[in-house]
ROMARDREN-221090 format. One line per 2 residues: number of its first residue (from 1); for each residue x, y, z of C-alpha. Coordinates in nm, 2 decimals, m for minus. Layout:
N
NUM) X/Y/Z ~ ...;
This chain:
212
1) 7.76/12.31/10.18 ~ 7.94/12.56/9.95;
3) 8.31/12.64/9.99 ~ 8.39/12.98/9.85;
5) 8.75/13.00/9.96 ~ 9.00/12.75/10.11;
7) 9.18/12.98/10.36 ~ 8.99/13.14/10.65;
9) 9.27/13.25/10.89 ~ 9.06/13.12/11.18;
11) 9.33/12.85/11.25 ~ 9.63/13.08/11.27;
13) 9.63/13.07/11.65 ~ 9.67/12.69/11.65;
15) 9.30/12.61/11.71 ~ 9.03/12.46/11.49;
17) 8.65/12.41/11.51 ~ 8.46/12.09/11.58;
19) 8.13/12.01/11.41 ~ 7.95/12.14/11.71;
21) 8.12/12.48/11.70 ~ 8.37/12.43/11.98;
23) 8.72/12.57/11.94 ~ 8.99/12.32/12.03;
25) 9.37/12.30/11.99 ~ 9.48/12.14/11.66;
27) 9.67/11.87/11.86 ~ 9.36/11.77/12.05;
29) 9.31/11.39/12.06 ~ 8.98/11.43/11.87;
31) 9.16/11.62/11.59 ~ 9.44/11.37/11.59;
33) 9.19/11.09/11.55 ~ 8.98/11.22/11.26;
35) 9.29/11.38/11.10 ~ 9.45/11.03/11.08;
37) 9.12/10.89/10.93 ~ 9.16/11.16/10.66;
39) 9.52/11.06/10.61 ~ 9.41/10.70/10.57;
41) 9.15/10.80/10.31 ~ 9.42/10.98/10.12;
43) 9.64/10.67/10.11 ~ 9.35/10.47/9.98;
45) 9.33/10.72/9.69 ~ 9.69/10.64/9.61;
47) 9.61/10.27/9.63 ~ 9.32/10.31/9.38;
49) 9.55/10.50/9.14 ~ 9.77/10.18/9.12;
51) 9.49/9.92/9.09 ~ 9.38/9.74/8.78;
53) 9.12/9.53/8.97 ~ 8.79/9.70/8.91;
55) 8.60/9.50/9.18 ~ 8.85/9.59/9.44;
57) 8.86/9.95/9.33 ~ 8.48/9.96/9.38;
59) 8.52/9.82/9.73 ~ 8.78/10.08/9.81;
61) 8.57/10.36/9.67 ~ 8.28/10.26/9.91;
63) 8.53/10.25/10.20 ~ 8.65/10.60/10.11;
65) 8.30/10.73/10.14 ~ 8.25/10.54/10.47;
67) 8.57/10.69/10.60 ~ 8.44/11.04/10.52;
69) 8.13/10.95/10.72 ~ 8.35/10.82/11.01;
71) 8.55/11.15/11.01 ~ 8.22/11.34/11.04;
73) 8.12/11.12/11.33 ~ 8.45/11.19/11.51;
75) 8.42/11.56/11.43 ~ 8.11/11.58/11.66;
77) 8.10/11.51/12.03 ~ 7.84/11.26/12.14;
79) 7.62/11.53/12.31 ~ 7.62/11.73/11.98;
81) 7.51/11.43/11.78 ~ 7.20/11.41/12.00;
83) 7.15/11.79/11.97 ~ 7.17/11.79/11.59;
85) 7.00/11.45/11.54 ~ 7.30/11.28/11.39;
87) 7.29/10.90/11.40 ~ 7.59/10.71/11.51;
89) 7.83/10.55/11.26 ~ 7.63/10.25/11.14;
91) 7.70/9.89/11.23 ~ 7.61/9.79/10.87;
93) 7.95/9.92/10.76 ~ 8.12/9.69/11.01;
95) 7.91/9.40/10.89 ~ 8.00/9.48/10.53;
97) 8.37/9.46/10.60 ~ 8.32/9.12/10.77;
99) 8.17/9.00/10.44 ~ 8.47/9.13/10.25;
101) 8.70/8.94/10.50 ~ 8.50/8.62/10.46;
103) 8.53/8.63/10.08 ~ 8.90/8.70/10.10;
105) 8.96/8.42/10.35 ~ 8.78/8.18/10.11;
107) 9.01/8.28/9.82 ~ 9.35/8.31/9.99;
109) 9.57/8.02/10.10 ~ 9.62/7.99/10.48;
111) 9.92/8.18/10.61 ~ 10.20/7.97/10.77;
113) 10.46/8.24/10.78 ~ 10.46/8.62/10.84;
115) 10.47/8.82/10.53 ~ 10.65/9.14/10.44;
117) 10.47/9.46/10.34 ~ 10.60/9.43/9.98;
119) 10.52/9.31/9.64 ~ 10.31/9.49/9.37;
121) 10.28/9.87/9.41 ~ 9.91/9.85/9.50;
123) 9.99/9.58/9.76 ~ 10.26/9.79/9.91;
125) 10.04/10.09/9.94 ~ 9.76/9.88/10.09;
127) 10.01/9.78/10.36 ~ 10.08/10.15/10.42;
129) 9.70/10.20/10.45 ~ 9.68/9.91/10.69;
131) 9.94/10.07/10.92 ~ 9.77/10.41/10.90;
133) 9.44/10.24/10.99 ~ 9.60/10.08/11.29;
135) 9.73/10.42/11.40 ~ 9.38/10.57/11.36;
137) 9.24/10.29/11.57 ~ 9.49/10.35/11.85;
139) 9.41/10.73/11.84 ~ 9.04/10.67/11.86;
141) 9.09/10.43/12.15 ~ 9.30/10.70/12.33;
143) 9.03/10.95/12.26 ~ 8.77/10.71/12.41;
145) 8.95/10.72/12.74 ~ 8.88/11.10/12.75;
147) 8.55/11.14/12.58 ~ 8.27/10.91/12.45;
149) 8.29/10.79/12.09 ~ 8.04/10.60/11.88;
151) 8.07/10.23/11.98 ~ 8.11/10.12/11.61;
153) 8.41/10.33/11.52 ~ 8.68/10.12/11.68;
155) 8.53/9.79/11.55 ~ 8.51/9.94/11.20;
157) 8.88/10.05/11.20 ~ 8.98/9.71/11.34;
159) 8.80/9.52/11.06 ~ 8.92/9.76/10.80;
161) 9.29/9.71/10.89 ~ 9.23/9.33/10.86;
163) 9.06/9.38/10.52 ~ 9.34/9.60/10.39;
165) 9.59/9.33/10.49 ~ 9.39/9.07/10.30;
167) 9.34/9.29/10.00 ~ 9.72/9.34/9.98;
169) 9.76/8.96/9.97 ~ 9.49/8.94/9.70;
171) 9.67/9.19/9.48 ~ 10.00/8.99/9.51;
173) 9.84/8.65/9.46 ~ 9.62/8.76/9.17;
175) 9.93/8.91/9.00 ~ 10.11/8.57/9.01;
177) 10.37/8.71/9.25 ~ 10.23/8.55/9.56;
179) 10.29/8.65/9.92 ~ 10.63/8.79/10.00;
181) 10.73/8.58/10.30 ~ 10.95/8.69/10.58;
183) 11.26/8.47/10.61 ~ 11.43/8.43/10.94;
185) 11.79/8.52/10.96 ~ 11.91/8.16/11.01;
187) 11.71/8.04/10.71 ~ 11.89/8.29/10.49;
189) 12.23/8.14/10.61 ~ 12.35/8.46/10.76;
191) 12.50/8.47/11.10 ~ 12.45/8.79/11.31;
193) 12.78/8.98/11.34 ~ 12.89/9.27/11.55;
195) 12.92/9.59/11.36 ~ 13.28/9.68/11.26;
197) 13.44/9.98/11.44 ~ 13.47/10.29/11.22;
199) 13.81/10.33/11.05 ~ 14.06/10.56/11.21;
201) 14.09/10.87/10.99 ~ 14.45/10.94/10.87;
203) 14.63/11.21/11.05 ~ 14.72/11.52/10.87;
205) 14.95/11.66/11.14 ~ 15.31/11.72/11.03;
207) 15.45/11.65/11.38 ~ 15.28/11.31/11.38;
209) 15.42/11.23/11.04 ~ 15.77/11.31/11.16;
211) 15.72/11.08/11.46 ~ 15.65/10.80/11.21;
């Protein structure tokens, strides 16, 4: 494919084209789904710009390529995949993420508390990627209630969100910072209090000043 110009004016009426040639509104559930996958891919690009870990960077590079494949899968309706001879999104990508998770689980200490999405910059961006991945998963599930989708897409996004969570933990622990644990309010020694009422603004009325 060769792109000779970025703008085409074909979407000015609020519609866009699927891989099979159909024109659909830009807020169609299928567009929302693969658009969010594209957003996730962009967040991973930010993550990689903050990473010093070359092995993890290589893992995320592979995942970015897989997400491009996944977006292409979602861009085509199932009947068009058969028409054009496009294979479904491969189970091998799901299996590969499970191996990433198994390796992370062997390295990381067991979690006994919830953790905050915080810590090193790369870890914080990985948590943003995790949340974006969860949203993509929800949108694909919503799409699946309307139209068929490849059976491996939801499992892939589900495993990926878990993998991104574990990668965020790995970044913090390998840096020496460790997990950023959530502290319950009572553990911090703070008692919940009712918000104070807003202060009454001083009157500028001359009559009120005279009344004292």
